[in-house]
mmCIF file as Biopython writes it, N, C-alpha, C and O atoms, coordinates in Angstrom:
data_model
#
loop_
_atom_site.group_PDB
_atom_site.id
_atom_site.type_symbol
_atom_site.label_atom_id
_atom_site.label_alt_id
_atom_site.label_comp_id
_atom_site.label_asym_id
_atom_site.label_entity_id
_atom_site.label_seq_id
_atom_site.pdbx_PDB_ins_code
_atom_site.Cartn_x
_atom_site.Cartn_y
_atom_site.Cartn_z
_atom_site.occupancy
_atom_site.B_iso_or_equiv
_atom_site.auth_seq_id
_atom_site.auth_asym_id
_atom_site.pdbx_PDB_model_num
ATOM 1   N N  . UNK A ? 1  ? -10.227 -2.256 29.715 1.0 0.0 1  A 1 
ATOM 2   C CA . UNK A ? 1  ? -10.043 -1.233 28.715 1.0 0.0 1  A 1 
ATOM 3   C C  . UNK A ? 1  ? -10.662 0.115  27.633 1.0 0.0 1  A 1 
ATOM 4   O O  . UNK A ? 1  ? -11.761 0.636  27.821 1.0 0.0 1  A 1 
ATOM 5   N N  . UNK A ? 2  ? -9.837  0.468  26.655 1.0 0.0 2  A 1 
ATOM 6   C CA . UNK A ? 2  ? -10.193 1.709  26.550 1.0 0.0 2  A 1 
ATOM 7   C C  . UNK A ? 2  ? -9.595  1.992  24.909 1.0 0.0 2  A 1 
ATOM 8   O O  . UNK A ? 2  ? -8.516  1.551  24.512 1.0 0.0 2  A 1 
ATOM 9   N N  . UNK A ? 3  ? -10.242 2.556  24.340 1.0 0.0 3  A 1 
ATOM 10  C CA . UNK A ? 3  ? -9.216  3.061  22.735 1.0 0.0 3  A 1 
ATOM 11  C C  . UNK A ? 3  ? -8.908  4.504  23.334 1.0 0.0 3  A 1 
ATOM 12  O O  . UNK A ? 3  ? -9.229  5.248  24.260 1.0 0.0 3  A 1 
ATOM 13  N N  . UNK A ? 4  ? -7.971  4.416  22.066 1.0 0.0 4  A 1 
ATOM 14  C CA . UNK A ? 4  ? -6.775  5.385  22.255 1.0 0.0 4  A 1 
ATOM 15  C C  . UNK A ? 4  ? -7.594  7.197  22.104 1.0 0.0 4  A 1 
ATOM 16  O O  . UNK A ? 4  ? -7.068  8.063  22.804 1.0 0.0 4  A 1 
ATOM 17  N N  . UNK A ? 5  ? -8.157  7.393  21.688 1.0 0.0 5  A 1 
ATOM 18  C CA . UNK A ? 5  ? -9.506  8.704  22.339 1.0 0.0 5  A 1 
ATOM 19  C C  . UNK A ? 5  ? -9.776  9.217  23.174 1.0 0.0 5  A 1 
ATOM 20  O O  . UNK A ? 5  ? -10.440 10.243 23.324 1.0 0.0 5  A 1 
ATOM 21  N N  . UNK A ? 6  ? -9.048  8.237  24.185 1.0 0.0 6  A 1 
ATOM 22  C CA . UNK A ? 6  ? -9.857  8.590  25.655 1.0 0.0 6  A 1 
ATOM 23  C C  . UNK A ? 6  ? -8.604  8.148  26.518 1.0 0.0 6  A 1 
ATOM 24  O O  . UNK A ? 6  ? -9.094  7.511  27.450 1.0 0.0 6  A 1 
ATOM 25  N N  . UNK A ? 7  ? -7.241  8.172  26.665 1.0 0.0 7  A 1 
ATOM 26  C CA . UNK A ? 7  ? -6.042  7.653  26.687 1.0 0.0 7  A 1 
ATOM 27  C C  . UNK A ? 7  ? -5.836  9.171  26.928 1.0 0.0 7  A 1 
ATOM 28  O O  . UNK A ? 7  ? -6.565  10.073 26.516 1.0 0.0 7  A 1 
ATOM 29  N N  . UNK A ? 8  ? -4.646  9.293  27.713 1.0 0.0 8  A 1 
ATOM 30  C CA . UNK A ? 8  ? -4.303  10.859 29.076 1.0 0.0 8  A 1 
ATOM 31  C C  . UNK A ? 8  ? -3.050  10.833 28.281 1.0 0.0 8  A 1 
ATOM 32  O O  . UNK A ? 8  ? -2.250  9.898  28.306 1.0 0.0 8  A 1 
ATOM 33  N N  . UNK A ? 9  ? -2.904  12.092 27.458 1.0 0.0 9  A 1 
ATOM 34  C CA . UNK A ? 9  ? -1.475  12.613 27.074 1.0 0.0 9  A 1 
ATOM 35  C C  . UNK A ? 9  ? -1.102  12.649 27.769 1.0 0.0 9  A 1 
ATOM 36  O O  . UNK A ? 9  ? -1.451  13.047 28.881 1.0 0.0 9  A 1 
ATOM 37  N N  . UNK A ? 10 ? 0.421   11.940 27.109 1.0 0.0 10 A 1 
ATOM 38  C CA . UNK A ? 10 ? 2.071   11.620 28.343 1.0 0.0 10 A 1 
ATOM 39  C C  . UNK A ? 10 ? 1.971   10.449 28.882 1.0 0.0 10 A 1 
ATOM 40  O O  . UNK A ? 10 ? 2.994   9.765  28.918 1.0 0.0 10 A 1 
ATOM 41  N N  . UNK A ? 11 ? 0.992   10.030 29.318 1.0 0.0 11 A 1 
ATOM 42  C CA . UNK A ? 11 ? 0.959   8.836  30.293 1.0 0.0 11 A 1 
ATOM 43  C C  . UNK A ? 11 ? 1.347   7.357  28.537 1.0 0.0 11 A 1 
ATOM 44  O O  . UNK A ? 11 ? 1.099   7.457  27.336 1.0 0.0 11 A 1 
ATOM 45  N N  . UNK A ? 12 ? 1.560   6.992  28.809 1.0 0.0 12 A 1 
ATOM 46  C CA . UNK A ? 12 ? 1.936   5.388  28.169 1.0 0.0 12 A 1 
ATOM 47  C C  . UNK A ? 12 ? 1.490   4.632  28.106 1.0 0.0 12 A 1 
ATOM 48  O O  . UNK A ? 12 ? 0.413   4.705  28.698 1.0 0.0 12 A 1 
ATOM 49  N N  . UNK A ? 13 ? 1.605   4.046  27.817 1.0 0.0 13 A 1 
ATOM 50  C CA . UNK A ? 13 ? -0.495  2.194  27.726 1.0 0.0 13 A 1 
ATOM 51  C C  . UNK A ? 13 ? 0.494   1.115  26.916 1.0 0.0 13 A 1 
ATOM 52  O O  . UNK A ? 13 ? 1.693   1.061  26.642 1.0 0.0 13 A 1 
ATOM 53  N N  . UNK A ? 14 ? 0.032   0.793  26.828 1.0 0.0 14 A 1 
ATOM 54  C CA . UNK A ? 14 ? 0.952   -1.198 26.587 1.0 0.0 14 A 1 
ATOM 55  C C  . UNK A ? 14 ? -0.687  -1.518 25.677 1.0 0.0 14 A 1 
ATOM 56  O O  . UNK A ? 14 ? -1.759  -1.457 26.278 1.0 0.0 14 A 1 
ATOM 57  N N  . UNK A ? 15 ? -0.552  -1.960 23.687 1.0 0.0 15 A 1 
ATOM 58  C CA . UNK A ? 15 ? -1.550  -2.015 23.230 1.0 0.0 15 A 1 
ATOM 59  C C  . UNK A ? 15 ? -1.757  -3.015 23.687 1.0 0.0 15 A 1 
ATOM 60  O O  . UNK A ? 15 ? -1.073  -3.904 24.195 1.0 0.0 15 A 1 
ATOM 61  N N  . UNK A ? 16 ? -3.489  -2.738 23.353 1.0 0.0 16 A 1 
ATOM 62  C CA . UNK A ? 16 ? -4.148  -4.767 24.065 1.0 0.0 16 A 1 
ATOM 63  C C  . UNK A ? 16 ? -4.068  -5.327 22.735 1.0 0.0 16 A 1 
ATOM 64  O O  . UNK A ? 16 ? -3.417  -6.371 22.739 1.0 0.0 16 A 1 
ATOM 65  N N  . UNK A ? 17 ? -4.716  -4.833 21.055 1.0 0.0 17 A 1 
ATOM 66  C CA . UNK A ? 17 ? -5.728  -5.587 20.107 1.0 0.0 17 A 1 
ATOM 67  C C  . UNK A ? 17 ? -5.900  -4.386 19.181 1.0 0.0 17 A 1 
ATOM 68  O O  . UNK A ? 17 ? -5.878  -3.396 19.913 1.0 0.0 17 A 1 
ATOM 69  N N  . UNK A ? 18 ? -5.985  -4.188 18.505 1.0 0.0 18 A 1 
ATOM 70  C CA . UNK A ? 18 ? -6.475  -3.292 16.945 1.0 0.0 18 A 1 
ATOM 71  C C  . UNK A ? 18 ? -7.437  -3.614 16.520 1.0 0.0 18 A 1 
ATOM 72  O O  . UNK A ? 18 ? -7.304  -4.782 16.154 1.0 0.0 18 A 1 
ATOM 73  N N  . UNK A ? 19 ? -8.735  -3.138 16.266 1.0 0.0 19 A 1 
ATOM 74  C CA . UNK A ? 19 ? -10.241 -3.740 16.778 1.0 0.0 19 A 1 
ATOM 75  C C  . UNK A ? 19 ? -10.099 -2.315 14.589 1.0 0.0 19 A 1 
ATOM 76  O O  . UNK A ? 19 ? -9.916  -1.144 14.258 1.0 0.0 19 A 1 
ATOM 77  N N  . UNK A ? 20 ? -10.439 -4.115 13.755 1.0 0.0 20 A 1 
ATOM 78  C CA . UNK A ? 20 ? -10.451 -3.272 12.723 1.0 0.0 20 A 1 
ATOM 79  C C  . UNK A ? 20 ? -10.451 -3.911 11.799 1.0 0.0 20 A 1 
ATOM 80  O O  . UNK A ? 20 ? -9.302  -4.200 11.466 1.0 0.0 20 A 1 
ATOM 81  N N  . UNK A ? 21 ? -11.732 -4.590 10.722 1.0 0.0 21 A 1 
ATOM 82  C CA . UNK A ? 21 ? -11.915 -5.208 9.220  1.0 0.0 21 A 1 
ATOM 83  C C  . UNK A ? 21 ? -10.832 -5.737 8.532  1.0 0.0 21 A 1 
ATOM 84  O O  . UNK A ? 21 ? -10.325 -6.849 8.383  1.0 0.0 21 A 1 
ATOM 85  N N  . UNK A ? 22 ? -10.517 -3.931 7.941  1.0 0.0 22 A 1 
ATOM 86  C CA . UNK A ? 22 ? -9.660  -4.056 7.053  1.0 0.0 22 A 1 
ATOM 87  C C  . UNK A ? 22 ? -7.789  -3.873 6.634  1.0 0.0 22 A 1 
ATOM 88  O O  . UNK A ? 22 ? -6.791  -3.152 6.647  1.0 0.0 22 A 1 
ATOM 89  N N  . UNK A ? 23 ? -8.435  -5.277 6.269  1.0 0.0 23 A 1 
ATOM 90  C CA . UNK A ? 23 ? -6.459  -5.407 6.325  1.0 0.0 23 A 1 
ATOM 91  C C  . UNK A ? 23 ? -5.619  -3.985 6.099  1.0 0.0 23 A 1 
ATOM 92  O O  . UNK A ? 23 ? -4.855  -3.745 7.034  1.0 0.0 23 A 1 
ATOM 93  N N  . UNK A ? 24 ? -5.622  -3.063 5.094  1.0 0.0 24 A 1 
ATOM 94  C CA . UNK A ? 24 ? -4.360  -2.031 5.036  1.0 0.0 24 A 1 
ATOM 95  C C  . UNK A ? 24 ? -4.683  -1.717 6.002  1.0 0.0 24 A 1 
ATOM 96  O O  . UNK A ? 24 ? -3.816  -2.168 6.751  1.0 0.0 24 A 1 
ATOM 97  N N  . UNK A ? 25 ? -5.812  -0.904 6.932  1.0 0.0 25 A 1 
ATOM 98  C CA . UNK A ? 25 ? -5.909  -0.443 7.383  1.0 0.0 25 A 1 
ATOM 99  C C  . UNK A ? 25 ? -4.562  -1.110 9.206  1.0 0.0 25 A 1 
ATOM 100 O O  . UNK A ? 25 ? -3.948  -0.485 10.071 1.0 0.0 25 A 1 
ATOM 101 N N  . UNK A ? 26 ? -4.751  -2.553 8.894  1.0 0.0 26 A 1 
ATOM 102 C CA . UNK A ? 26 ? -3.638  -3.713 9.706  1.0 0.0 26 A 1 
ATOM 103 C C  . UNK A ? 26 ? -2.367  -3.206 9.208  1.0 0.0 26 A 1 
ATOM 104 O O  . UNK A ? 26 ? -1.258  -2.994 9.699  1.0 0.0 26 A 1 
ATOM 105 N N  . UNK A ? 27 ? -2.707  -3.131 8.490  1.0 0.0 27 A 1 
ATOM 106 C CA . UNK A ? 27 ? -1.365  -3.188 8.080  1.0 0.0 27 A 1 
ATOM 107 C C  . UNK A ? 27 ? -0.332  -1.552 8.122  1.0 0.0 27 A 1 
ATOM 108 O O  . UNK A ? 27 ? 0.532   -0.998 8.802  1.0 0.0 27 A 1 
ATOM 109 N N  . UNK A ? 28 ? -0.485  -1.514 7.894  1.0 0.0 28 A 1 
ATOM 110 C CA . UNK A ? 28 ? -0.288  -0.195 7.688  1.0 0.0 28 A 1 
ATOM 111 C C  . UNK A ? 28 ? -0.036  0.422  9.538  1.0 0.0 28 A 1 
ATOM 112 O O  . UNK A ? 28 ? 1.010   0.917  9.955  1.0 0.0 28 A 1 
ATOM 113 N N  . UNK A ? 29 ? -0.875  0.274  10.078 1.0 0.0 29 A 1 
ATOM 114 C CA . UNK A ? 29 ? -0.710  0.121  11.765 1.0 0.0 29 A 1 
ATOM 115 C C  . UNK A ? 29 ? 0.624   -0.553 12.252 1.0 0.0 29 A 1 
ATOM 116 O O  . UNK A ? 29 ? 1.429   0.020  12.986 1.0 0.0 29 A 1 
ATOM 117 N N  . UNK A ? 30 ? 0.864   -2.594 11.478 1.0 0.0 30 A 1 
ATOM 118 C CA . UNK A ? 30 ? 1.728   -3.030 11.697 1.0 0.0 30 A 1 
ATOM 119 C C  . UNK A ? 30 ? 3.417   -2.256 11.564 1.0 0.0 30 A 1 
ATOM 120 O O  . UNK A ? 30 ? 4.265   -2.061 12.435 1.0 0.0 30 A 1 
ATOM 121 N N  . UNK A ? 31 ? 3.416   -1.964 10.145 1.0 0.0 31 A 1 
ATOM 122 C CA . UNK A ? 31 ? 4.773   -0.729 9.705  1.0 0.0 31 A 1 
ATOM 123 C C  . UNK A ? 31 ? 4.600   0.247  10.706 1.0 0.0 31 A 1 
ATOM 124 O O  . UNK A ? 31 ? 5.477   0.027  11.542 1.0 0.0 31 A 1 
ATOM 125 N N  . UNK A ? 32 ? 4.127   0.917  10.944 1.0 0.0 32 A 1 
ATOM 126 C CA . UNK A ? 32 ? 4.406   1.904  12.927 1.0 0.0 32 A 1 
ATOM 127 C C  . UNK A ? 32 ? 4.589   1.535  13.469 1.0 0.0 32 A 1 
ATOM 128 O O  . UNK A ? 32 ? 4.717   2.301  14.424 1.0 0.0 32 A 1 
ATOM 129 N N  . UNK A ? 33 ? 4.940   -0.206 13.936 1.0 0.0 33 A 1 
ATOM 130 C CA . UNK A ? 33 ? 5.408   -0.655 15.289 1.0 0.0 33 A 1 
ATOM 131 C C  . UNK A ? 33 ? 4.146   -0.587 16.009 1.0 0.0 33 A 1 
ATOM 132 O O  . UNK A ? 33 ? 4.196   -0.907 17.196 1.0 0.0 33 A 1 
ATOM 133 N N  . UNK A ? 34 ? 2.960   -0.214 15.498 1.0 0.0 34 A 1 
ATOM 134 C CA . UNK A ? 34 ? 1.520   -0.496 16.822 1.0 0.0 34 A 1 
ATOM 135 C C  . UNK A ? 34 ? 0.921   -1.965 15.627 1.0 0.0 34 A 1 
ATOM 136 O O  . UNK A ? 34 ? 0.645   -2.216 14.454 1.0 0.0 34 A 1 
ATOM 137 N N  . UNK A ? 35 ? 1.026   -2.695 17.299 1.0 0.0 35 A 1 
ATOM 138 C CA . UNK A ? 35 ? 0.489   -3.934 17.499 1.0 0.0 35 A 1 
ATOM 139 C C  . UNK A ? 35 ? 0.300   -4.381 19.247 1.0 0.0 35 A 1 
ATOM 140 O O  . UNK A ? 35 ? 0.321   -3.820 20.343 1.0 0.0 35 A 1 
ATOM 141 N N  . UNK A ? 36 ? 0.141   -5.540 18.766 1.0 0.0 36 A 1 
ATOM 142 C CA . UNK A ? 36 ? -0.525  -6.009 20.952 1.0 0.0 36 A 1 
ATOM 143 C C  . UNK A ? 36 ? 1.404   -6.312 21.206 1.0 0.0 36 A 1 
ATOM 144 O O  . UNK A ? 36 ? 2.280   -6.913 20.584 1.0 0.0 36 A 1 
ATOM 145 N N  . UNK A ? 37 ? 1.341   -5.652 22.231 1.0 0.0 37 A 1 
ATOM 146 C CA . UNK A ? 37 ? 1.711   -5.531 23.572 1.0 0.0 37 A 1 
ATOM 147 C C  . UNK A ? 37 ? 3.220   -4.241 23.775 1.0 0.0 37 A 1 
ATOM 148 O O  . UNK A ? 37 ? 3.900   -4.101 24.792 1.0 0.0 37 A 1 
ATOM 149 N N  . UNK A ? 38 ? 3.376   -3.418 22.348 1.0 0.0 38 A 1 
ATOM 150 C CA . UNK A ? 38 ? 3.855   -2.448 22.474 1.0 0.0 38 A 1 
ATOM 151 C C  . UNK A ? 38 ? 3.350   -1.365 22.807 1.0 0.0 38 A 1 
ATOM 152 O O  . UNK A ? 38 ? 2.257   -0.937 22.433 1.0 0.0 38 A 1 
ATOM 153 N N  . UNK A ? 39 ? 4.484   -0.593 23.889 1.0 0.0 39 A 1 
ATOM 154 C CA . UNK A ? 39 ? 3.638   0.748  24.349 1.0 0.0 39 A 1 
ATOM 155 C C  . UNK A ? 39 ? 3.772   1.493  23.948 1.0 0.0 39 A 1 
ATOM 156 O O  . UNK A ? 39 ? 4.965   1.696  23.720 1.0 0.0 39 A 1 
ATOM 157 N N  . UNK A ? 40 ? 2.896   2.487  23.520 1.0 0.0 40 A 1 
ATOM 158 C CA . UNK A ? 40 ? 2.168   3.922  22.707 1.0 0.0 40 A 1 
ATOM 159 C C  . UNK A ? 40 ? 1.524   4.568  23.559 1.0 0.0 40 A 1 
ATOM 160 O O  . UNK A ? 40 ? 0.697   4.175  24.381 1.0 0.0 40 A 1 
ATOM 161 N N  . UNK A ? 41 ? 2.069   5.961  23.269 1.0 0.0 41 A 1 
ATOM 162 C CA . UNK A ? 41 ? 1.526   7.446  24.243 1.0 0.0 41 A 1 
ATOM 163 C C  . UNK A ? 41 ? 0.967   8.107  23.595 1.0 0.0 41 A 1 
ATOM 164 O O  . UNK A ? 41 ? 0.981   7.861  22.389 1.0 0.0 41 A 1 
ATOM 165 N N  . UNK A ? 42 ? 0.264   9.179  24.062 1.0 0.0 42 A 1 
ATOM 166 C CA . UNK A ? 42 ? -0.360  9.836  23.285 1.0 0.0 42 A 1 
ATOM 167 C C  . UNK A ? 42 ? 0.099   10.954 23.679 1.0 0.0 42 A 1 
ATOM 168 O O  . UNK A ? 42 ? 0.089   11.035 24.908 1.0 0.0 42 A 1 
ATOM 169 N N  . UNK A ? 43 ? 0.607   12.099 23.010 1.0 0.0 43 A 1 
ATOM 170 C CA . UNK A ? 43 ? 1.844   13.299 22.963 1.0 0.0 43 A 1 
ATOM 171 C C  . UNK A ? 43 ? 0.333   14.072 22.545 1.0 0.0 43 A 1 
ATOM 172 O O  . UNK A ? 43 ? -0.459  13.843 23.459 1.0 0.0 43 A 1 
ATOM 173 N N  . UNK A ? 44 ? -0.306  14.907 21.460 1.0 0.0 44 A 1 
ATOM 174 C CA . UNK A ? 44 ? -1.405  16.100 21.681 1.0 0.0 44 A 1 
ATOM 175 C C  . UNK A ? 44 ? -2.764  15.602 21.078 1.0 0.0 44 A 1 
ATOM 176 O O  . UNK A ? 44 ? -2.918  14.591 20.393 1.0 0.0 44 A 1 
ATOM 177 N N  . UNK A ? 45 ? -3.649  16.440 21.437 1.0 0.0 45 A 1 
ATOM 178 C CA . UNK A ? 45 ? -4.397  16.096 19.904 1.0 0.0 45 A 1 
ATOM 179 C C  . UNK A ? 45 ? -5.475  16.968 20.597 1.0 0.0 45 A 1 
ATOM 180 O O  . UNK A ? 45 ? -5.864  17.623 21.563 1.0 0.0 45 A 1 
ATOM 181 N N  . UNK A ? 46 ? -5.714  16.296 18.933 1.0 0.0 46 A 1 
ATOM 182 C CA . UNK A ? 46 ? -6.520  17.548 19.287 1.0 0.0 46 A 1 
ATOM 183 C C  . UNK A ? 46 ? -8.141  17.010 18.105 1.0 0.0 46 A 1 
ATOM 184 O O  . UNK A ? 46 ? -8.080  15.841 17.724 1.0 0.0 46 A 1 
ATOM 185 N N  . UNK A ? 47 ? -9.245  17.722 17.685 1.0 0.0 47 A 1 
ATOM 186 C CA . UNK A ? 47 ? -10.022 17.252 17.520 1.0 0.0 47 A 1 
ATOM 187 C C  . UNK A ? 47 ? -10.250 17.074 16.645 1.0 0.0 47 A 1 
ATOM 188 O O  . UNK A ? 47 ? -11.075 17.872 16.200 1.0 0.0 47 A 1 
ATOM 189 N N  . UNK A ? 48 ? -9.828  16.077 15.760 1.0 0.0 48 A 1 
ATOM 190 C CA . UNK A ? 48 ? -9.803  15.059 14.883 1.0 0.0 48 A 1 
ATOM 191 C C  . UNK A ? 48 ? -8.226  13.715 14.300 1.0 0.0 48 A 1 
ATOM 192 O O  . UNK A ? 48 ? -7.790  12.837 13.555 1.0 0.0 48 A 1 
ATOM 193 N N  . UNK A ? 49 ? -8.051  14.747 15.596 1.0 0.0 49 A 1 
ATOM 194 C CA . UNK A ? 49 ? -6.588  13.984 15.609 1.0 0.0 49 A 1 
ATOM 195 C C  . UNK A ? 49 ? -5.843  13.932 16.452 1.0 0.0 49 A 1 
ATOM 196 O O  . UNK A ? 49 ? -6.080  14.588 17.466 1.0 0.0 49 A 1 
ATOM 197 N N  . UNK A ? 50 ? -4.743  13.195 16.374 1.0 0.0 50 A 1 
ATOM 198 C CA . UNK A ? 50 ? -4.368  13.420 18.011 1.0 0.0 50 A 1 
ATOM 199 C C  . UNK A ? 50 ? -2.950  12.522 17.550 1.0 0.0 50 A 1 
ATOM 200 O O  . UNK A ? 50 ? -3.317  11.463 17.040 1.0 0.0 50 A 1 
ATOM 201 N N  . UNK A ? 51 ? -1.552  12.637 17.582 1.0 0.0 51 A 1 
ATOM 202 C CA . UNK A ? 51 ? 0.266   12.107 17.662 1.0 0.0 51 A 1 
ATOM 203 C C  . UNK A ? 51 ? 0.475   11.477 18.870 1.0 0.0 51 A 1 
ATOM 204 O O  . UNK A ? 51 ? 0.457   11.648 20.089 1.0 0.0 51 A 1 
ATOM 205 N N  . UNK A ? 52 ? 0.662   10.753 18.081 1.0 0.0 52 A 1 
ATOM 206 C CA . UNK A ? 52 ? 1.411   9.357  19.098 1.0 0.0 52 A 1 
ATOM 207 C C  . UNK A ? 52 ? 3.232   8.792  18.649 1.0 0.0 52 A 1 
ATOM 208 O O  . UNK A ? 52 ? 3.976   8.748  17.670 1.0 0.0 52 A 1 
ATOM 209 N N  . UNK A ? 53 ? 3.229   8.525  19.791 1.0 0.0 53 A 1 
ATOM 210 C CA . UNK A ? 53 ? 4.999   7.577  20.616 1.0 0.0 53 A 1 
ATOM 211 C C  . UNK A ? 53 ? 4.458   6.720  19.882 1.0 0.0 53 A 1 
ATOM 212 O O  . UNK A ? 53 ? 3.228   6.711  19.838 1.0 0.0 53 A 1 
ATOM 213 N N  . UNK A ? 54 ? 5.215   5.762  19.101 1.0 0.0 54 A 1 
ATOM 214 C CA . UNK A ? 54 ? 4.941   4.447  19.395 1.0 0.0 54 A 1 
ATOM 215 C C  . UNK A ? 54 ? 6.493   3.935  18.884 1.0 0.0 54 A 1 
ATOM 216 O O  . UNK A ? 54 ? 6.183   3.573  17.749 1.0 0.0 54 A 1 
ATOM 217 N N  . UNK A ? 55 ? 7.537   3.747  18.955 1.0 0.0 55 A 1 
ATOM 218 C CA . UNK A ? 55 ? 9.093   3.610  19.282 1.0 0.0 55 A 1 
ATOM 219 C C  . UNK A ? 55 ? 10.044  4.117  18.997 1.0 0.0 55 A 1 
ATOM 220 O O  . UNK A ? 55 ? 11.141  3.717  19.388 1.0 0.0 55 A 1 
ATOM 221 N N  . UNK A ? 56 ? 9.896   5.014  18.328 1.0 0.0 56 A 1 
ATOM 222 C CA . UNK A ? 56 ? 10.740  5.493  18.258 1.0 0.0 56 A 1 
ATOM 223 C C  . UNK A ? 56 ? 10.278  6.895  17.446 1.0 0.0 56 A 1 
ATOM 224 O O  . UNK A ? 56 ? 10.960  7.912  17.312 1.0 0.0 56 A 1 
ATOM 225 N N  . UNK A ? 57 ? 8.983   6.658  16.969 1.0 0.0 57 A 1 
ATOM 226 C CA . UNK A ? 57 ? 8.468   7.590  15.847 1.0 0.0 57 A 1 
ATOM 227 C C  . UNK A ? 57 ? 7.119   8.414  16.445 1.0 0.0 57 A 1 
ATOM 228 O O  . UNK A ? 57 ? 6.223   8.076  17.218 1.0 0.0 57 A 1 
ATOM 229 N N  . UNK A ? 58 ? 7.385   9.548  15.774 1.0 0.0 58 A 1 
ATOM 230 C CA . UNK A ? 58 ? 5.901   10.613 16.142 1.0 0.0 58 A 1 
ATOM 231 C C  . UNK A ? 58 ? 4.563   10.421 14.971 1.0 0.0 58 A 1 
ATOM 232 O O  . UNK A ? 58 ? 4.406   10.971 13.881 1.0 0.0 58 A 1 
ATOM 233 N N  . UNK A ? 59 ? 3.926   9.672  15.506 1.0 0.0 59 A 1 
ATOM 234 C CA . UNK A ? 59 ? 3.010   9.978  13.868 1.0 0.0 59 A 1 
ATOM 235 C C  . UNK A ? 59 ? 1.358   10.625 14.329 1.0 0.0 59 A 1 
ATOM 236 O O  . UNK A ? 59 ? 0.989   10.659 15.503 1.0 0.0 59 A 1 
ATOM 237 N N  . UNK A ? 60 ? 0.941   10.859 13.761 1.0 0.0 60 A 1 
ATOM 238 C CA . UNK A ? 60 ? -0.293  12.062 13.540 1.0 0.0 60 A 1 
ATOM 239 C C  . UNK A ? 60 ? -1.809  11.259 13.558 1.0 0.0 60 A 1 
ATOM 240 O O  . UNK A ? 60 ? -2.536  11.931 12.826 1.0 0.0 60 A 1 
ATOM 241 N N  . UNK A ? 61 ? -2.412  10.343 13.983 1.0 0.0 61 A 1 
ATOM 242 C CA . UNK A ? 61 ? -3.335  9.714  13.960 1.0 0.0 61 A 1 
ATOM 243 C C  . UNK A ? 61 ? -4.886  10.264 13.496 1.0 0.0 61 A 1 
ATOM 244 O O  . UNK A ? 61 ? -5.388  11.038 14.311 1.0 0.0 61 A 1 
ATOM 245 N N  . UNK A ? 62 ? -5.693  9.963  12.300 1.0 0.0 62 A 1 
ATOM 246 C CA . UNK A ? 62 ? -7.158  10.447 12.652 1.0 0.0 62 A 1 
ATOM 247 C C  . UNK A ? 62 ? -7.508  9.462  13.985 1.0 0.0 62 A 1 
ATOM 248 O O  . UNK A ? 62 ? -6.872  8.655  14.663 1.0 0.0 62 A 1 
ATOM 249 N N  . UNK A ? 63 ? -8.900  10.002 13.967 1.0 0.0 63 A 1 
ATOM 250 C CA . UNK A ? 63 ? -10.028 9.333  15.318 1.0 0.0 63 A 1 
ATOM 251 C C  . UNK A ? 63 ? -10.108 8.451  14.717 1.0 0.0 63 A 1 
ATOM 252 O O  . UNK A ? 63 ? -10.138 7.483  15.477 1.0 0.0 63 A 1 
ATOM 253 N N  . UNK A ? 64 ? -10.173 8.136  13.642 1.0 0.0 64 A 1 
ATOM 254 C CA . UNK A ? 64 ? -10.282 6.818  13.499 1.0 0.0 64 A 1 
ATOM 255 C C  . UNK A ? 64 ? -9.115  5.210  13.189 1.0 0.0 64 A 1 
ATOM 256 O O  . UNK A ? 64 ? -9.206  4.159  12.555 1.0 0.0 64 A 1 
ATOM 257 N N  . UNK A ? 65 ? -8.113  5.875  14.065 1.0 0.0 65 A 1 
ATOM 258 C CA . UNK A ? 65 ? -7.372  4.771  13.745 1.0 0.0 65 A 1 
ATOM 259 C C  . UNK A ? 65 ? -7.449  4.576  14.697 1.0 0.0 65 A 1 
ATOM 260 O O  . UNK A ? 65 ? -7.250  3.447  15.143 1.0 0.0 65 A 1 
ATOM 261 N N  . UNK A ? 66 ? -7.947  6.148  15.824 1.0 0.0 66 A 1 
ATOM 262 C CA . UNK A ? 66 ? -7.417  5.852  17.177 1.0 0.0 66 A 1 
ATOM 263 C C  . UNK A ? 66 ? -8.583  5.109  18.413 1.0 0.0 66 A 1 
ATOM 264 O O  . UNK A ? 66 ? -8.589  4.957  19.634 1.0 0.0 66 A 1 
ATOM 265 N N  . UNK A ? 67 ? -9.719  4.705  16.979 1.0 0.0 67 A 1 
ATOM 266 C CA . UNK A ? 67 ? -9.874  3.861  18.021 1.0 0.0 67 A 1 
ATOM 267 C C  . UNK A ? 67 ? -10.384 1.897  18.145 1.0 0.0 67 A 1 
ATOM 268 O O  . UNK A ? 67 ? -11.095 1.054  18.691 1.0 0.0 67 A 1 
ATOM 269 N N  . UNK A ? 68 ? -9.246  2.205  17.066 1.0 0.0 68 A 1 
ATOM 270 C CA . UNK A ? 68 ? -8.992  1.516  16.448 1.0 0.0 68 A 1 
ATOM 271 C C  . UNK A ? 68 ? -8.437  0.662  17.535 1.0 0.0 68 A 1 
ATOM 272 O O  . UNK A ? 68 ? -8.565  -0.559 17.635 1.0 0.0 68 A 1 
ATOM 273 N N  . UNK A ? 69 ? -7.793  1.482  18.347 1.0 0.0 69 A 1 
ATOM 274 C CA . UNK A ? 69 ? -6.305  0.787  18.920 1.0 0.0 69 A 1 
ATOM 275 C C  . UNK A ? 69 ? -7.313  0.691  20.434 1.0 0.0 69 A 1 
ATOM 276 O O  . UNK A ? 69 ? -8.183  1.302  21.054 1.0 0.0 69 A 1 
ATOM 277 N N  . UNK A ? 70 ? -6.430  -0.604 20.472 1.0 0.0 70 A 1 
ATOM 278 C CA . UNK A ? 70 ? -7.494  -0.291 22.147 1.0 0.0 70 A 1 
ATOM 279 C C  . UNK A ? 70 ? -5.948  -0.454 23.518 1.0 0.0 70 A 1 
ATOM 280 O O  . UNK A ? 70 ? -5.134  -1.367 23.662 1.0 0.0 70 A 1 
ATOM 281 N N  . UNK A ? 71 ? -6.050  0.361  23.989 1.0 0.0 71 A 1 
ATOM 282 C CA . UNK A ? 71 ? -4.751  -0.031 25.321 1.0 0.0 71 A 1 
ATOM 283 C C  . UNK A ? 71 ? -6.182  -0.747 26.380 1.0 0.0 71 A 1 
ATOM 284 O O  . UNK A ? 71 ? -7.359  -1.106 26.343 1.0 0.0 71 A 1 
ATOM 285 N N  . UNK A ? 72 ? -4.235  -0.494 27.799 1.0 0.0 72 A 1 
ATOM 286 C CA . UNK A ? 72 ? -4.874  -1.218 28.554 1.0 0.0 72 A 1 
ATOM 287 C C  . UNK A ? 72 ? -4.730  -0.263 29.392 1.0 0.0 72 A 1 
ATOM 288 O O  . UNK A ? 72 ? -3.608  0.226  29.261 1.0 0.0 72 A 1 
ATOM 289 N N  . UNK A ? 73 ? -5.801  0.620  30.813 1.0 0.0 73 A 1 
ATOM 290 C CA . UNK A ? 73 ? -5.388  0.891  31.208 1.0 0.0 73 A 1 
ATOM 291 C C  . UNK A ? 73 ? -4.595  0.889  32.886 1.0 0.0 73 A 1 
ATOM 292 O O  . UNK A ? 73 ? -3.752  1.739  33.171 1.0 0.0 73 A 1 
#
C-alpha cells in the first residue's frame, strides 16, 4: 500500500483507506466520491498538487490530501 503521491500517472488504483483525523477533510473527500473501494487515477502531478480522476470527475488536490489517500498497488 502507498499514498497517492507515489502513484504512477495514468494507472488506476483502488482506494484502500483515507488516513486523516480531520472530519471535515473526510467529509470533503467522501463528497467527491473518494472512499474505500473506489477506483482513482492520478492524471497529472505538480510540485504541490495533483489532478485525479474519481468516478466521472477530475479534481485538483493538494499534497496533504494526496498523502491521506492510501491505495492498493
